[in-house]
N, C-alpha and C positions, 0 to 999 in steps of 0.2 A: 300313637300320639293323636292322631286325627280321631280316633275312636273315642278317646278320652274327653277331647273337645266336644265332639257330638254328644256325649252322654251329659256334659256339664250343660252345655246348651239346652239340651231335652230337660233337664231338671229345671232350670231356669224357667223355661216355658211352663212347665207343669206348676211350679210354685205360682208364678204369675197367674195362670188360669184359676188355681184354686184360690187365691186371695181376691182376684175378681169375683169368684163365686160367692166367696164369703161377703164380699160387700152388697153383692146382690141379695144374699138371704138374710143379711142384716138390715136391710132397707136403705142403705146408704146410697144407691143407684137412683133412688126416686128423686133425689135433689141434687146429686153430683153425677158427672160423667168424667172420664180419664181425660178427654181432650177439648170439652167446650163446657160453658157455664149453662146450668139449668137453673135452679134457684141457689144453689150454694156455688162457689168455684168450682173449676175444672181442677182435677188432681194435678194435672201438669203445671197449673198455674201456682197451686199451692207448693208443690215441689220446688218449683223457679224461686218463688218468693223466700223460702227457708234453706236454699242450697247452702252447703256449708256451715250452717248453724246447727249447735246442738240442742234441737227443739222437741226431741222424741218425747220426753216426758211432760213437756209442756202441751204439746199437741194430744197427748194422751188425756191428760186431765181436762183439756177444753172439750173433747169429744164426750169424755164422760158427764161432764156438768152442762155442756151446752154453751152458747155464748152468741154474741152479736157484736156488730160494729166494726170488725176487722174488714169484712168482704162486702159489707153493705148493710141494709137497714133490717133484712129478714133475717130473725134468729135462728140458729140451729137448736132444735129441741136436745135435752139431755139424752144420752144414749145408755145410760146405766140406770138400772140394772138389768135392762133387757138384752143387753149385750155384754158377754163375759169381758173381764178385765183383759185377759190373754187374748181375747179375739179383738178387742180395741187396739192393743198393742201391735198386733200383727197388721191390722188395717193401717195404722199410722206409719209403720215401716214401709209397708207397699205403696201408701201415697207418696212418700218421701222420694221413692226410687222413679217415679213417673216422669 
């Protein structure tokens, strides 16, 4: 049982690291950080704001199209087509777990 728990924990850590690497590769971390505001909000703040809400599709669309006004006056540029839709979905799921 302890081995199973350790393997599950390791898998979670590897996935989190892979998703953070995807955010870095995609350019997201130029404006965002997990735990503090840069130009855009901290991912922890995004997760907190939307906790318990079914917003994944809404946020995927927002990341794809860009937007402004929710987190302040600085607009987020559209991330599509330079980031694949499946990667945007992965990133949004990851952000919502922070």
